[in-house]
C-alpha positions in Angstrom: 101.3 -17.3 81.0 101.2 -18.9 84.1 99.1 -18.2 87.0 102.0 -17.2 89.3 103.4 -15.0 86.6 99.8 -13.3 86.2 99.6 -12.8 90.0 103.1 -11.3 90.1 102.5 -9.0 87.0 99.2 -7.9 88.5 100.8 -7.2 91.9 103.7 -4.9 90.0 100.7 -3.1 88.3 99.1 -2.3 91.4 102.0 -1.6 93.2 103.1 0.9 90.5 99.7 2.8 90.6 100.0 3.2 94.4 103.6 4.6 93.7 102.1 7.1 90.9 99.6 8.4 93.6 102.1 8.7 96.2 104.5 10.2 94.0 102.0 13.0 92.8 101.6 14.2 96.4 105.3 14.9 96.8 106.8 18.2 95.2 108.8 17.6 92.4 112.6 16.9 93.1 115.0 19.6 91.2 118.5 19.9 90.4 121.1 17.7 88.6 120.4 13.9 88.1 123.5 12.1 88.2 125.3 15.0 87.3 123.1 15.9 84.2 121.6 19.3 84.5 117.9 19.3 83.9 115.8 21.8 81.9 113.4 23.9 84.4 110.4 22.9 82.0 111.2 19.4 82.5 111.7 19.9 86.1 108.2 21.6 86.5 106.4 18.6 84.6 104.5 16.0 86.4 105.1 12.4 85.8 102.1 12.1 83.2 103.3 15.1 81.3 106.9 13.8 81.0 105.4 10.6 79.4 103.1 12.7 77.3 106.3 14.6 76.1 108.0 11.0 75.1 104.9 10.0 73.4 104.6 13.3 71.4 108.4 13.1 70.4 108.5 9.6 69.6 104.9 9.8 67.7 103.5 7.0 70.3 99.6 6.7 70.8 98.3 8.7 73.8 99.2 6.8 76.9 101.3 4.2 75.3 104.3 5.1 77.3 102.5 6.0 80.4 100.9 2.7 80.8 104.2 0.8 80.2 105.8 -0.6 83.5 108.8 0.7 84.8 111.4 -1.6 83.5 109.8 -1.5 79.9 110.0 2.4 80.1 113.7 2.0 80.8 114.3 -1.0 78.4 112.5 1.3 75.6 114.6 4.4 76.5 118.0 2.3 76.3 116.9 1.0 72.9 116.4 4.6 71.5 119.5 5.9 73.0 121.4 3.1 71.2 119.5 4.0 68.2 120.1 8.0 68.6 123.6 7.4 69.6 124.8 5.4 66.3 127.0 6.5 63.8 125.5 9.9 62.1 125.3 9.8 58.5 128.2 11.9 58.2 130.3 9.3 59.8 128.9 6.6 57.5 129.7 9.0 54.4 126.5 10.2 53.5 
């Protein structure tokens, strides 16, 4: 990786950590997200608890999801949604 890419990556990492620190000092936002109702238990969870939930449900190592950069988390979730919303076994004739 070029030095420029490493510097940008490190800066993104530092900015992400600052974001997490600042975000933890705010009360959680509640209510629907883009029209989707969010269950109360998810609304009450911290950022770390939400990541731990994902790690547990997808059998990831501790802090594996937590340590991903934001875009990596979004990309992974998009892939999981694609996999989970594929044709069911019933649709495939099983």
